[in-house]
PDB file of the backbone (N, CA, C, O) and the ligand in Angstrom, with CONECT records:
HET     ZN  A 101       1
ATOM      1  N   UNK A   1       0.830  -1.207   0.000  1.00  0.00           N
ATOM      2  CA  UNK A   1       0.000   0.000   0.000  1.00  0.00           C
ATOM      3  C   UNK A   1       0.865   1.257   0.000  1.00  0.00           C
ATOM      4  O   UNK A   1       1.953   1.264   0.575  1.00  0.00           O
ATOM      5  N   UNK A   2       0.392   2.298  -0.631  1.00  0.00           N
ATOM      6  CA  UNK A   2       1.081   3.580  -0.632  1.00  0.00           C
ATOM      7  C   UNK A   2       0.053   4.660  -0.280  1.00  0.00           C
ATOM      8  O   UNK A   2      -1.121   4.356  -0.064  1.00  0.00           O
ATOM      9  N   UNK A   3       0.496   5.920  -0.225  1.00  0.00           N
ATOM     10  CA  UNK A   3      -0.469   6.966   0.118  1.00  0.00           C
ATOM     11  C   UNK A   3      -1.525   7.145  -0.977  1.00  0.00           C
ATOM     12  O   UNK A   3      -2.553   7.794  -0.783  1.00  0.00           O
ATOM     13  N   UNK A   4      -1.237   6.560  -2.100  1.00  0.00           N
ATOM     14  CA  UNK A   4      -2.140   6.617  -3.250  1.00  0.00           C
ATOM     15  C   UNK A   4      -3.351   5.707  -3.049  1.00  0.00           C
ATOM     16  O   UNK A   4      -4.491   6.093  -3.304  1.00  0.00           O
ATOM     17  N   UNK A   5      -3.071   4.491  -2.586  1.00  0.00           N
ATOM     18  CA  UNK A   5      -4.159   3.519  -2.461  1.00  0.00           C
ATOM     19  C   UNK A   5      -4.499   3.224  -1.004  1.00  0.00           C
ATOM     20  O   UNK A   5      -5.299   2.334  -0.716  1.00  0.00           O
ATOM     21  N   UNK A   6      -3.893   3.969  -0.090  1.00  0.00           N
ATOM     22  CA  UNK A   6      -4.131   3.785   1.335  1.00  0.00           C
ATOM     23  C   UNK A   6      -5.602   3.957   1.703  1.00  0.00           C
ATOM     24  O   UNK A   6      -6.098   3.316   2.630  1.00  0.00           O
ATOM     25  N   UNK A   7      -6.285   4.816   0.980  1.00  0.00           N
ATOM     26  CA  UNK A   7      -7.669   5.148   1.316  1.00  0.00           C
ATOM     27  C   UNK A   7      -8.695   4.299   0.580  1.00  0.00           C
ATOM     28  O   UNK A   7      -9.895   4.569   0.633  1.00  0.00           O
ATOM     29  N   UNK A   8      -8.217   3.286  -0.095  1.00  0.00           N
ATOM     30  CA  UNK A   8      -9.141   2.453  -0.842  1.00  0.00           C
ATOM     31  C   UNK A   8     -10.141   1.807   0.125  1.00  0.00           C
ATOM     32  O   UNK A   8      -9.783   1.399   1.231  1.00  0.00           O
ATOM     33  N   UNK A   9     -11.369   1.725  -0.305  1.00  0.00           N
ATOM     34  CA  UNK A   9     -12.451   1.260   0.562  1.00  0.00           C
ATOM     35  C   UNK A   9     -12.711  -0.222   0.318  1.00  0.00           C
ATOM     36  O   UNK A   9     -13.406  -0.591  -0.629  1.00  0.00           O
ATOM     37  N   UNK A  10     -12.142  -1.074   1.186  1.00  0.00           N
ATOM     38  CA  UNK A  10     -12.294  -2.518   1.033  1.00  0.00           C
ATOM     39  C   UNK A  10     -13.554  -2.990   1.768  1.00  0.00           C
ATOM     40  O   UNK A  10     -14.037  -2.333   2.690  1.00  0.00           O
ATOM     41  N   UNK A  11     -14.066  -4.128   1.341  1.00  0.00           N
ATOM     42  CA  UNK A  11     -15.311  -4.647   1.908  1.00  0.00           C
ATOM     43  C   UNK A  11     -15.128  -6.117   2.274  1.00  0.00           C
ATOM     44  O   UNK A  11     -14.767  -6.936   1.430  1.00  0.00           O
ATOM     45  N   UNK A  12     -15.383  -6.442   3.545  1.00  0.00           N
ATOM     46  CA  UNK A  12     -15.194  -7.815   4.026  1.00  0.00           C
ATOM     47  C   UNK A  12     -16.130  -8.800   3.337  1.00  0.00           C
ATOM     48  O   UNK A  12     -15.725  -9.881   2.910  1.00  0.00           O
ATOM     49  N   UNK A  13     -17.366  -8.402   3.243  1.00  0.00           N
ATOM     50  CA  UNK A  13     -18.312  -9.257   2.512  1.00  0.00           C
ATOM     51  C   UNK A  13     -19.497  -8.425   2.040  1.00  0.00           C
ATOM     52  O   UNK A  13     -19.930  -7.483   2.703  1.00  0.00           O
ATOM     53  N   UNK A  14     -19.992  -8.799   0.902  1.00  0.00           N
ATOM     54  CA  UNK A  14     -21.178  -8.134   0.358  1.00  0.00           C
ATOM     55  C   UNK A  14     -22.417  -8.769   0.988  1.00  0.00           C
ATOM     56  O   UNK A  14     -22.564  -9.991   1.004  1.00  0.00           O
ATOM     57  N   UNK A  15     -23.297  -7.925   1.502  1.00  0.00           N
ATOM     58  CA  UNK A  15     -24.527  -8.446   2.099  1.00  0.00           C
ATOM     59  C   UNK A  15     -25.587  -8.723   1.040  1.00  0.00           C
ATOM     60  O   UNK A  15     -26.404  -9.632   1.191  1.00  0.00           O
ATOM     61  N   UNK A  16     -25.568  -7.944  -0.020  1.00  0.00           N
ATOM     62  CA  UNK A  16     -26.592  -8.090  -1.051  1.00  0.00           C
ATOM     63  C   UNK A  16     -25.939  -7.923  -2.430  1.00  0.00           C
ATOM     64  O   UNK A  16     -24.852  -7.355  -2.536  1.00  0.00           O
ATOM     65  N   UNK A  17     -26.596  -8.415  -3.478  1.00  0.00           N
ATOM     66  CA  UNK A  17     -26.076  -8.173  -4.839  1.00  0.00           C
ATOM     67  C   UNK A  17     -25.877  -6.683  -5.101  1.00  0.00           C
ATOM     68  O   UNK A  17     -24.964  -6.285  -5.825  1.00  0.00           O
ATOM     69  N   UNK A  18     -26.734  -5.871  -4.508  1.00  0.00           N
ATOM     70  CA  UNK A  18     -26.639  -4.425  -4.662  1.00  0.00           C
ATOM     71  C   UNK A  18     -25.297  -3.900  -4.136  1.00  0.00           C
ATOM     72  O   UNK A  18     -24.676  -3.020  -4.733  1.00  0.00           O
ATOM     73  N   UNK A  19     -24.868  -4.468  -3.000  1.00  0.00           N
ATOM     74  CA  UNK A  19     -23.568  -4.076  -2.431  1.00  0.00           C
ATOM     75  C   UNK A  19     -22.441  -4.397  -3.401  1.00  0.00           C
ATOM     76  O   UNK A  19     -21.494  -3.628  -3.561  1.00  0.00           O
ATOM     77  N   UNK A  20     -22.568  -5.550  -4.042  1.00  0.00           N
ATOM     78  CA  UNK A  20     -21.559  -5.967  -5.008  1.00  0.00           C
ATOM     79  C   UNK A  20     -21.524  -5.000  -6.184  1.00  0.00           C
ATOM     80  O   UNK A  20     -20.454  -4.557  -6.601  1.00  0.00           O
ATOM     81  N   UNK A  21     -22.683  -4.679  -6.708  1.00  0.00           N
ATOM     82  CA  UNK A  21     -22.753  -3.783  -7.865  1.00  0.00           C
ATOM     83  C   UNK A  21     -22.234  -2.393  -7.502  1.00  0.00           C
ATOM     84  O   UNK A  21     -21.582  -1.734  -8.312  1.00  0.00           O
ATOM     85  N   UNK A  22     -22.531  -1.954  -6.273  1.00  0.00           N
ATOM     86  CA  UNK A  22     -22.016  -0.659  -5.805  1.00  0.00           C
ATOM     87  C   UNK A  22     -20.494  -0.672  -5.752  1.00  0.00           C
ATOM     88  O   UNK A  22     -19.836   0.300  -6.124  1.00  0.00           O
ATOM     89  N   UNK A  23     -19.948  -1.791  -5.284  1.00  0.00           N
ATOM     90  CA  UNK A  23     -18.494  -1.933  -5.199  1.00  0.00           C
ATOM     91  C   UNK A  23     -17.880  -1.901  -6.597  1.00  0.00           C
ATOM     92  O   UNK A  23     -16.821  -1.306  -6.798  1.00  0.00           O
ATOM     93  N   UNK A  24     -18.533  -2.531  -7.548  1.00  0.00           N
ATOM     94  CA  UNK A  24     -18.022  -2.515  -8.923  1.00  0.00           C
ATOM     95  C   UNK A  24     -18.029  -1.100  -9.485  1.00  0.00           C
ATOM     96  O   UNK A  24     -17.107  -0.702 -10.198  1.00  0.00           O
ATOM     97  N   UNK A  25     -19.072  -0.345  -9.162  1.00  0.00           N
ATOM     98  CA  UNK A  25     -19.139   1.053  -9.591  1.00  0.00           C
ATOM     99  C   UNK A  25     -17.950   1.828  -9.020  1.00  0.00           C
ATOM    100  O   UNK A  25     -17.312   2.629  -9.704  1.00  0.00           O
ATOM    101  N   UNK A  26     -17.678   1.558  -7.745  1.00  0.00           N
ATOM    102  CA  UNK A  26     -16.559   2.198  -7.059  1.00  0.00           C
ATOM    103  C   UNK A  26     -15.237   1.865  -7.757  1.00  0.00           C
ATOM    104  O   UNK A  26     -14.415   2.747  -8.008  1.00  0.00           O
ATOM    105  N   UNK A  27     -15.050   0.587  -8.063  1.00  0.00           N
ATOM    106  CA  UNK A  27     -13.824   0.142  -8.733  1.00  0.00           C
ATOM    107  C   UNK A  27     -13.711   0.779 -10.116  1.00  0.00           C
ATOM    108  O   UNK A  27     -12.639   1.222 -10.527  1.00  0.00           O
ATOM    109  N   UNK A  28     -14.819   0.814 -10.813  1.00  0.00           N
ATOM    110  CA  UNK A  28     -14.838   1.429 -12.144  1.00  0.00           C
ATOM    111  C   UNK A  28     -14.406   2.897 -12.040  1.00  0.00           C
ATOM    112  O   UNK A  28     -13.678   3.403 -12.894  1.00  0.00           O
ATOM    113  N   UNK A  29     -14.864   3.565 -10.987  1.00  0.00           N
ATOM    114  CA  UNK A  29     -14.477   4.952 -10.770  1.00  0.00           C
ATOM    115  C   UNK A  29     -12.978   5.094 -10.550  1.00  0.00           C
ATOM    116  O   UNK A  29     -12.345   6.002 -11.089  1.00  0.00           O
ATOM    117  N   UNK A  30     -12.414   4.190  -9.754  1.00  0.00           N
ATOM    118  CA  UNK A  30     -10.968   4.213  -9.491  1.00  0.00           C
ATOM    119  C   UNK A  30     -10.185   4.056 -10.784  1.00  0.00           C
ATOM    120  O   UNK A  30      -9.187   4.739 -11.012  1.00  0.00           O
ATOM    121  N   UNK A  31     -10.659   3.140 -11.631  1.00  0.00           N
ATOM    122  CA  UNK A  31      -9.979   2.883 -12.903  1.00  0.00           C
ATOM    123  C   UNK A  31     -10.164   4.077 -13.843  1.00  0.00           C
ATOM    124  O   UNK A  31      -9.225   4.504 -14.514  1.00  0.00           O
ATOM    125  N   UNK A  32     -11.389   4.606 -13.880  1.00  0.00           N
ATOM    126  CA  UNK A  32     -11.680   5.736 -14.772  1.00  0.00           C
ATOM    127  C   UNK A  32     -10.850   6.964 -14.408  1.00  0.00           C
ATOM    128  O   UNK A  32     -10.488   7.764 -15.271  1.00  0.00           O
ATOM    129  N   UNK A  33     -10.555   7.099 -13.106  1.00  0.00           N
ATOM    130  CA  UNK A  33      -9.767   8.244 -12.667  1.00  0.00           C
ATOM    131  C   UNK A  33      -8.267   8.037 -12.902  1.00  0.00           C
ATOM    132  O   UNK A  33      -7.458   8.933 -12.662  1.00  0.00           O
ATOM    133  N   UNK A  34      -7.919   6.849 -13.373  1.00  0.00           N
ATOM    134  CA  UNK A  34      -6.539   6.593 -13.723  1.00  0.00           C
ATOM    135  C   UNK A  34      -5.648   6.225 -12.552  1.00  0.00           C
ATOM    136  O   UNK A  34      -4.427   6.168 -12.699  1.00  0.00           O
ATOM    137  N   UNK A  35      -6.246   5.969 -11.376  1.00  0.00           N
ATOM    138  CA  UNK A  35      -5.450   5.621 -10.200  1.00  0.00           C
ATOM    139  C   UNK A  35      -5.059   4.145 -10.224  1.00  0.00           C
ATOM    140  O   UNK A  35      -4.016   3.748  -9.705  1.00  0.00           O
ATOM    141  N   UNK A  36      -5.906   3.366 -10.828  1.00  0.00           N
ATOM    142  CA  UNK A  36      -5.695   1.923 -10.868  1.00  0.00           C
ATOM    143  C   UNK A  36      -5.903   1.411 -12.285  1.00  0.00           C
ATOM    144  O   UNK A  36      -6.617   2.012 -13.087  1.00  0.00           O
ATOM    145  N   UNK A  37      -5.259   0.285 -12.569  1.00  0.00           N
ATOM    146  CA  UNK A  37      -5.524  -0.375 -13.845  1.00  0.00           C
ATOM    147  C   UNK A  37      -6.081  -1.760 -13.566  1.00  0.00           C
ATOM    148  O   UNK A  37      -5.772  -2.368 -12.541  1.00  0.00           O
ATOM    149  N   UNK A  38      -6.886  -2.247 -14.465  1.00  0.00           N
ATOM    150  CA  UNK A  38      -7.424  -3.590 -14.325  1.00  0.00           C
ATOM    151  C   UNK A  38      -6.342  -4.577 -14.736  1.00  0.00           C
ATOM    152  O   UNK A  38      -5.813  -4.520 -15.846  1.00  0.00           O
ATOM    153  N   UNK A  39      -6.026  -5.481 -13.818  1.00  0.00           N
ATOM    154  CA  UNK A  39      -4.973  -6.465 -14.061  1.00  0.00           C
ATOM    155  C   UNK A  39      -5.548  -7.697 -14.743  1.00  0.00           C
ATOM    156  O   UNK A  39      -4.989  -8.206 -15.714  1.00  0.00           O
ATOM    157  N   UNK A  40      -6.666  -8.162 -14.222  1.00  0.00           N
ATOM    158  CA  UNK A  40      -7.354  -9.275 -14.874  1.00  0.00           C
ATOM    159  C   UNK A  40      -8.811  -9.252 -14.464  1.00  0.00           C
ATOM    160  O   UNK A  40      -9.165  -8.715 -13.414  1.00  0.00           O
ATOM    161  N   UNK A  41      -9.643  -9.831 -15.287  1.00  0.00           N
ATOM    162  CA  UNK A  41     -11.072  -9.848 -14.988  1.00  0.00           C
ATOM    163  C   UNK A  41     -11.724 -10.998 -15.740  1.00  0.00           C
ATOM    164  O   UNK A  41     -11.285 -11.381 -16.824  1.00  0.00           O
ATOM    165  N   UNK A  42     -12.786 -11.543 -15.138  1.00  0.00           N
ATOM    166  CA  UNK A  42     -13.493 -12.633 -15.816  1.00  0.00           C
ATOM    167  C   UNK A  42     -14.471 -12.080 -16.844  1.00  0.00           C
ATOM    168  O   UNK A  42     -14.898 -12.790 -17.754  1.00  0.00           O
ATOM    169  N   UNK A  43     -14.821 -10.803 -16.690  1.00  0.00           N
ATOM    170  CA  UNK A  43     -15.687 -10.138 -17.668  1.00  0.00           C
ATOM    171  C   UNK A  43     -15.561  -8.637 -17.437  1.00  0.00           C
ATOM    172  O   UNK A  43     -15.126  -8.223 -16.363  1.00  0.00           O
ATOM    173  N   UNK A  44     -15.928  -7.812 -18.413  1.00  0.00           N
ATOM    174  CA  UNK A  44     -15.893  -6.362 -18.184  1.00  0.00           C
ATOM    175  C   UNK A  44     -16.790  -5.971 -17.010  1.00  0.00           C
ATOM    176  O   UNK A  44     -17.808  -6.616 -16.758  1.00  0.00           O
ATOM    177  N   UNK A  45     -16.411  -4.917 -16.298  1.00  0.00           N
ATOM    178  CA  UNK A  45     -17.135  -4.511 -15.099  1.00  0.00           C
ATOM    179  C   UNK A  45     -18.614  -4.246 -15.384  1.00  0.00           C
ATOM    180  O   UNK A  45     -19.473  -4.554 -14.558  1.00  0.00           O
ATOM    181  N   UNK A  46     -18.904  -3.684 -16.534  1.00  0.00           N
ATOM    182  CA  UNK A  46     -20.311  -3.376 -16.828  1.00  0.00           C
ATOM    183  C   UNK A  46     -21.045  -4.546 -17.484  1.00  0.00           C
ATOM    184  O   UNK A  46     -22.160  -4.391 -17.983  1.00  0.00           O
ATOM    185  N   UNK A  47     -20.401  -5.726 -17.477  1.00  0.00           N
ATOM    186  CA  UNK A  47     -21.039  -6.893 -18.093  1.00  0.00           C
ATOM    187  C   UNK A  47     -21.182  -8.059 -17.100  1.00  0.00           C
ATOM    188  O   UNK A  47     -21.252  -9.219 -17.508  1.00  0.00           O
ATOM    189  N   UNK A  48     -21.225  -7.746 -15.803  1.00  0.00           N
ATOM    190  CA  UNK A  48     -21.368  -8.836 -14.828  1.00  0.00           C
ATOM    191  C   UNK A  48     -22.761  -9.452 -14.900  1.00  0.00           C
ATOM    192  O   UNK A  48     -22.962 -10.610 -14.531  1.00  0.00           O
ATOM    193  N   UNK A  49     -23.718  -8.664 -15.379  1.00  0.00           N
ATOM    194  CA  UNK A  49     -25.047  -9.198 -15.639  1.00  0.00           C
ATOM    195  C   UNK A  49     -25.250  -9.239 -17.150  1.00  0.00           C
ATOM    196  O   UNK A  49     -24.939  -8.277 -17.852  1.00  0.00           O
ATOM    197  N   UNK A  50     -25.767 -10.347 -17.640  1.00  0.00           N
ATOM    198  CA  UNK A  50     -26.011 -10.413 -19.083  1.00  0.00           C
ATOM    199  C   UNK A  50     -27.355  -9.757 -19.423  1.00  0.00           C
ATOM    200  O   UNK A  50     -28.020  -9.200 -18.550  1.00  0.00           O
ATOM    201  N   UNK A  51     -27.733  -9.826 -20.662  1.00  0.00           N
ATOM    202  CA  UNK A  51     -28.937  -9.128 -21.110  1.00  0.00           C
ATOM    203  C   UNK A  51     -30.208  -9.642 -20.441  1.00  0.00           C
ATOM    204  O   UNK A  51     -31.215  -8.937 -20.367  1.00  0.00           O
ATOM    205  N   UNK A  52     -30.144 -10.891 -19.950  1.00  0.00           N
ATOM    206  CA  UNK A  52     -31.314 -11.458 -19.275  1.00  0.00           C
ATOM    207  C   UNK A  52     -31.359 -11.097 -17.791  1.00  0.00           C
ATOM    208  O   UNK A  52     -32.265 -11.517 -17.070  1.00  0.00           O
ATOM    209  N   UNK A  53     -30.386 -10.326 -17.345  1.00  0.00           N
ATOM    210  CA  UNK A  53     -30.335  -9.957 -15.931  1.00  0.00           C
ATOM    211  C   UNK A  53     -29.739 -11.042 -15.063  1.00  0.00           C
ATOM    212  O   UNK A  53     -29.831 -10.968 -13.837  1.00  0.00           O
ATOM    213  N   UNK A  54     -29.125 -12.057 -15.672  1.00  0.00           N
ATOM    214  CA  UNK A  54     -28.470 -13.120 -14.902  1.00  0.00           C
ATOM    215  C   UNK A  54     -26.979 -12.796 -14.776  1.00  0.00           C
ATOM    216  O   UNK A  54     -26.417 -12.065 -15.592  1.00  0.00           O
ATOM    217  N   UNK A  55     -26.361 -13.349 -13.751  1.00  0.00           N
ATOM    218  CA  UNK A  55     -24.923 -13.166 -13.588  1.00  0.00           C
ATOM    219  C   UNK A  55     -24.186 -13.831 -14.750  1.00  0.00           C
ATOM    220  O   UNK A  55     -24.604 -14.878 -15.244  1.00  0.00           O
ATOM    221  N   UNK A  56     -23.106 -13.221 -15.173  1.00  0.00           N
ATOM    222  CA  UNK A  56     -22.376 -13.737 -16.326  1.00  0.00           C
ATOM    223  C   UNK A  56     -21.638 -15.028 -15.989  1.00  0.00           C
ATOM    224  O   UNK A  56     -21.322 -15.817 -16.879  1.00  0.00           O
ATOM    225  N   UNK A  57     -21.362 -15.246 -14.687  1.00  0.00           N
ATOM    226  CA  UNK A  57     -20.604 -16.428 -14.294  1.00  0.00           C
ATOM    227  C   UNK A  57     -20.895 -16.758 -12.836  1.00  0.00           C
ATOM    228  O   UNK A  57     -21.443 -15.936 -12.101  1.00  0.00           O
ATOM    229  N   UNK A  58     -20.518 -17.982 -12.420  1.00  0.00           N
ATOM    230  CA  UNK A  58     -20.709 -18.374 -11.015  1.00  0.00           C
ATOM    231  C   UNK A  58     -19.707 -17.659 -10.119  1.00  0.00           C
ATOM    232  O   UNK A  58     -20.030 -17.258  -9.001  1.00  0.00           O
ATOM    233  N   UNK A  59     -18.498 -17.508 -10.621  1.00  0.00           N
ATOM    234  CA  UNK A  59     -17.453 -16.780  -9.896  1.00  0.00           C
ATOM    235  C   UNK A  59     -16.986 -15.627 -10.783  1.00  0.00           C
ATOM    236  O   UNK A  59     -16.484 -15.843 -11.886  1.00  0.00           O
ATOM    237  N   UNK A  60     -17.156 -14.416 -10.294  1.00  0.00           N
ATOM    238  CA  UNK A  60     -16.746 -13.250 -11.081  1.00  0.00           C
ATOM    239  C   UNK A  60     -15.617 -12.545 -10.335  1.00  0.00           C
ATOM    240  O   UNK A  60     -15.742 -12.226  -9.153  1.00  0.00           O
ATOM    241  N   UNK A  61     -14.520 -12.309 -11.040  1.00  0.00           N
ATOM    242  CA  UNK A  61     -13.343 -11.725 -10.410  1.00  0.00           C
ATOM    243  C   UNK A  61     -12.850 -10.504 -11.180  1.00  0.00           C
ATOM    244  O   UNK A  61     -12.772 -10.513 -12.409  1.00  0.00           O
ATOM    245  N   UNK A  62     -12.522  -9.464 -10.439  1.00  0.00           N
ATOM    246  CA  UNK A  62     -11.836  -8.310 -11.015  1.00  0.00           C
ATOM    247  C   UNK A  62     -10.635  -7.988 -10.135  1.00  0.00           C
ATOM    248  O   UNK A  62     -10.777  -7.793  -8.928  1.00  0.00           O
ATOM    249  N   UNK A  63      -9.468  -7.934 -10.734  1.00  0.00           N
ATOM    250  CA  UNK A  63      -8.255  -7.595  -9.983  1.00  0.00           C
ATOM    251  C   UNK A  63      -7.716  -6.274 -10.520  1.00  0.00           C
ATOM    252  O   UNK A  63      -7.455  -6.134 -11.714  1.00  0.00           O
ATOM    253  N   UNK A  64      -7.554  -5.307  -9.617  1.00  0.00           N
ATOM    254  CA  UNK A  64      -6.994  -4.022 -10.031  1.00  0.00           C
ATOM    255  C   UNK A  64      -5.648  -3.818  -9.334  1.00  0.00           C
ATOM    256  O   UNK A  64      -5.389  -4.369  -8.263  1.00  0.00           O
ATOM    257  N   UNK A  65      -4.818  -3.026  -9.963  1.00  0.00           N
ATOM    258  CA  UNK A  65      -3.464  -2.792  -9.451  1.00  0.00           C
ATOM    259  C   UNK A  65      -3.232  -1.292  -9.346  1.00  0.00           C
ATOM    260  O   UNK A  65      -3.559  -0.537 -10.261  1.00  0.00           O
ATOM    261  N   UNK A  66      -2.663  -0.868  -8.220  1.00  0.00           N
ATOM    262  CA  UNK A  66      -2.324   0.536  -8.012  1.00  0.00           C
ATOM    263  C   UNK A  66      -1.222   0.943  -8.982  1.00  0.00           C
ATOM    264  O   UNK A  66      -0.219   0.245  -9.131  1.00  0.00           O
ATOM    265  N   UNK A  67      -1.421   2.068  -9.629  1.00  0.00           N
ATOM    266  CA  UNK A  67      -0.444   2.534 -10.613  1.00  0.00           C
ATOM    267  C   UNK A  67       0.873   2.953  -9.972  1.00  0.00           C
ATOM    268  O   UNK A  67       1.935   2.883 -10.591  1.00  0.00           O
ATOM    269  N   UNK A  68       0.782   3.384  -8.729  1.00  0.00           N
ATOM    270  CA  UNK A  68       1.973   3.929  -8.082  1.00  0.00           C
ATOM    271  C   UNK A  68       2.838   2.843  -7.449  1.00  0.00           C
ATOM    272  O   UNK A  68       4.044   2.787  -7.692  1.00  0.00           O
ATOM    273  N   UNK A  69       2.220   1.973  -6.632  1.00  0.00           N
ATOM    274  CA  UNK A  69       3.022   1.007  -5.875  1.00  0.00           C
ATOM    275  C   UNK A  69       2.842  -0.427  -6.354  1.00  0.00           C
ATOM    276  O   UNK A  69       3.584  -1.315  -5.935  1.00  0.00           O
ATOM    277  N   UNK A  70       1.877  -0.660  -7.217  1.00  0.00           N
ATOM    278  CA  UNK A  70       1.709  -1.997  -7.768  1.00  0.00           C
ATOM    279  C   UNK A  70       0.935  -2.964  -6.884  1.00  0.00           C
ATOM    280  O   UNK A  70       0.831  -4.150  -7.198  1.00  0.00           O
ATOM    281  N   UNK A  71       0.385  -2.456  -5.764  1.00  0.00           N
ATOM    282  CA  UNK A  71      -0.416  -3.329  -4.911  1.00  0.00           C
ATOM    283  C   UNK A  71      -1.663  -3.785  -5.658  1.00  0.00           C
ATOM    284  O   UNK A  71      -2.281  -3.025  -6.404  1.00  0.00           O
ATOM    285  N   UNK A  72      -2.015  -5.055  -5.434  1.00  0.00           N
ATOM    286  CA  UNK A  72      -3.184  -5.613  -6.116  1.00  0.00           C
ATOM    287  C   UNK A  72      -4.360  -5.700  -5.155  1.00  0.00           C
ATOM    288  O   UNK A  72      -4.192  -5.925  -3.956  1.00  0.00           O
ATOM    289  N   UNK A  73      -5.542  -5.519  -5.702  1.00  0.00           N
ATOM    290  CA  UNK A  73      -6.785  -5.626  -4.934  1.00  0.00           C
ATOM    291  C   UNK A  73      -7.765  -6.454  -5.742  1.00  0.00           C
ATOM    292  O   UNK A  73      -7.938  -6.266  -6.946  1.00  0.00           O
ATOM    293  N   UNK A  74      -8.402  -7.382  -5.032  1.00  0.00           N
ATOM    294  CA  UNK A  74      -9.278  -8.323  -5.720  1.00  0.00           C
ATOM    295  C   UNK A  74     -10.728  -8.153  -5.276  1.00  0.00           C
ATOM    296  O   UNK A  74     -11.044  -8.145  -4.087  1.00  0.00           O
ATOM    297  N   UNK A  75     -11.573  -8.021  -6.255  1.00  0.00           N
ATOM    298  CA  UNK A  75     -13.012  -8.048  -6.012  1.00  0.00           C
ATOM    299  C   UNK A  75     -13.518  -9.362  -6.581  1.00  0.00           C
ATOM    300  O   UNK A  75     -13.483  -9.599  -7.789  1.00  0.00           O
ATOM    301  N   UNK A  76     -13.992 -10.214  -5.668  1.00  0.00           N
ATOM    302  CA  UNK A  76     -14.464 -11.522  -6.122  1.00  0.00           C
ATOM    303  C   UNK A  76     -15.878 -11.749  -5.607  1.00  0.00           C
ATOM    304  O   UNK A  76     -16.191 -11.452  -4.454  1.00  0.00           O
ATOM    305  N   UNK A  77     -16.713 -12.274  -6.469  1.00  0.00           N
ATOM    306  CA  UNK A  77     -18.077 -12.574  -6.056  1.00  0.00           C
ATOM    307  C   UNK A  77     -18.447 -13.985  -6.504  1.00  0.00           C
ATOM    308  O   UNK A  77     -18.345 -14.335  -7.680  1.00  0.00           O
ATOM    309  N   UNK A  78     -18.875 -14.774  -5.540  1.00  0.00           N
ATOM    310  CA  UNK A  78     -19.403 -16.102  -5.812  1.00  0.00           C
ATOM    311  C   UNK A  78     -20.914 -15.931  -5.949  1.00  0.00           C
ATOM    312  O   UNK A  78     -21.656 -15.994  -4.969  1.00  0.00           O
ATOM    313  N   UNK A  79     -21.344 -15.717  -7.178  1.00  0.00           N
ATOM    314  CA  UNK A  79     -22.762 -15.399  -7.387  1.00  0.00           C
ATOM    315  C   UNK A  79     -23.645 -16.615  -7.134  1.00  0.00           C
ATOM    316  O   UNK A  79     -24.830 -16.475  -6.831  1.00  0.00           O
ATOM    317  N   UNK A  80     -23.074 -17.794  -7.257  1.00  0.00           N
ATOM    318  CA  UNK A  80     -23.851 -19.014  -7.053  1.00  0.00           C
ATOM    319  C   UNK A  80     -24.229 -19.159  -5.579  1.00  0.00           C
ATOM    320  O   UNK A  80     -25.370 -19.479  -5.245  1.00  0.00           O
ATOM    321  N   UNK A  81     -23.247 -18.917  -4.705  1.00  0.00           N
ATOM    322  CA  UNK A  81     -23.510 -19.039  -3.265  1.00  0.00           C
ATOM    323  C   UNK A  81     -23.871 -17.700  -2.628  1.00  0.00           C
ATOM    324  O   UNK A  81     -24.228 -17.635  -1.452  1.00  0.00           O
ATOM    325  N   UNK A  82     -23.773 -16.638  -3.417  1.00  0.00           N
ATOM    326  CA  UNK A  82     -24.191 -15.331  -2.921  1.00  0.00           C
ATOM    327  C   UNK A  82     -23.270 -14.738  -1.885  1.00  0.00           C
ATOM    328  O   UNK A  82     -23.724 -14.271  -0.840  1.00  0.00           O
ATOM    329  N   UNK A  83     -21.976 -14.752  -2.162  1.00  0.00           N
ATOM    330  CA  UNK A  83     -21.045 -14.108  -1.247  1.00  0.00           C
ATOM    331  C   UNK A  83     -19.885 -13.522  -2.033  1.00  0.00           C
ATOM    332  O   UNK A  83     -19.613 -13.924  -3.165  1.00  0.00           O
ATOM    333  N   UNK A  84     -19.210 -12.573  -1.417  1.00  0.00           N
ATOM    334  CA  UNK A  84     -18.091 -11.968  -2.115  1.00  0.00           C
ATOM    335  C   UNK A  84     -17.406 -10.943  -1.248  1.00  0.00           C
ATOM    336  O   UNK A  84     -17.865 -10.637  -0.147  1.00  0.00           O
ATOM    337  N   UNK A  85     -16.304 -10.411  -1.746  1.00  0.00           N
ATOM    338  CA  UNK A  85     -15.521  -9.457  -0.978  1.00  0.00           C
ATOM    339  C   UNK A  85     -14.646  -8.645  -1.908  1.00  0.00           C
ATOM    340  O   UNK A  85     -14.425  -8.992  -3.068  1.00  0.00           O
ATOM    341  N   UNK A  86     -14.156  -7.544  -1.349  1.00  0.00           N
ATOM    342  CA  UNK A  86     -13.157  -6.723  -2.037  1.00  0.00           C
ATOM    343  C   UNK A  86     -12.003  -6.589  -1.069  1.00  0.00           C
ATOM    344  O   UNK A  86     -12.128  -5.930  -0.037  1.00  0.00           O
ATOM    345  N   UNK A  87     -10.877  -7.210  -1.392  1.00  0.00           N
ATOM    346  CA  UNK A  87      -9.779  -7.319  -0.428  1.00  0.00           C
ATOM    347  C   UNK A  87      -8.431  -6.995  -1.079  1.00  0.00           C
ATOM    348  O   UNK A  87      -8.298  -6.905  -2.300  1.00  0.00           O
ATOM    349  N   UNK A  88      -7.446  -6.826  -0.201  1.00  0.00           N
ATOM    350  CA  UNK A  88      -6.100  -6.596  -0.679  1.00  0.00           C
ATOM    351  C   UNK A  88      -5.509  -7.923  -1.157  1.00  0.00           C
ATOM    352  O   UNK A  88      -5.862  -8.986  -0.647  1.00  0.00           O
ATOM    353  N   UNK A  89      -4.619  -7.854  -2.129  1.00  0.00           N
ATOM    354  CA  UNK A  89      -3.973  -9.060  -2.636  1.00  0.00           C
ATOM    355  C   UNK A  89      -4.705  -9.600  -3.845  1.00  0.00           C
ATOM    356  O   UNK A  89      -5.666  -9.013  -4.340  1.00  0.00           O
ATOM    357  N   UNK A  90      -4.215 -10.740  -4.302  1.00  0.00           N
ATOM    358  CA  UNK A  90      -4.872 -11.351  -5.449  1.00  0.00           C
ATOM    359  C   UNK A  90      -5.099 -12.833  -5.214  1.00  0.00           C
ATOM    360  O   UNK A  90      -5.645 -13.518  -6.079  1.00  0.00           O
TER     361      UNK A  90
HETATM  362 ZN    ZN A 101      -0.545   2.086  -4.062  1.00  0.00          ZN2+
END
């Protein structure tokens, strides 16, 4: 962590799908502002739900990396079991 990503808002667990989608919006904002880059993802952030409103996958992962210090942060959601988190590391 550096002073750049020190203030990142991590989430121990998502209580609802809405929490997950809010977190993705947050991550998208971080990337859009150029503070972080997407390192890997199972699908684009705005495509976690397909046209039918279903989740694109059972496990959806987005890993972002701080541009300054290279720290990785993982947002993972197990849509099948309905749990997920946004944590440090990959
Ligand atoms: Zn950093």
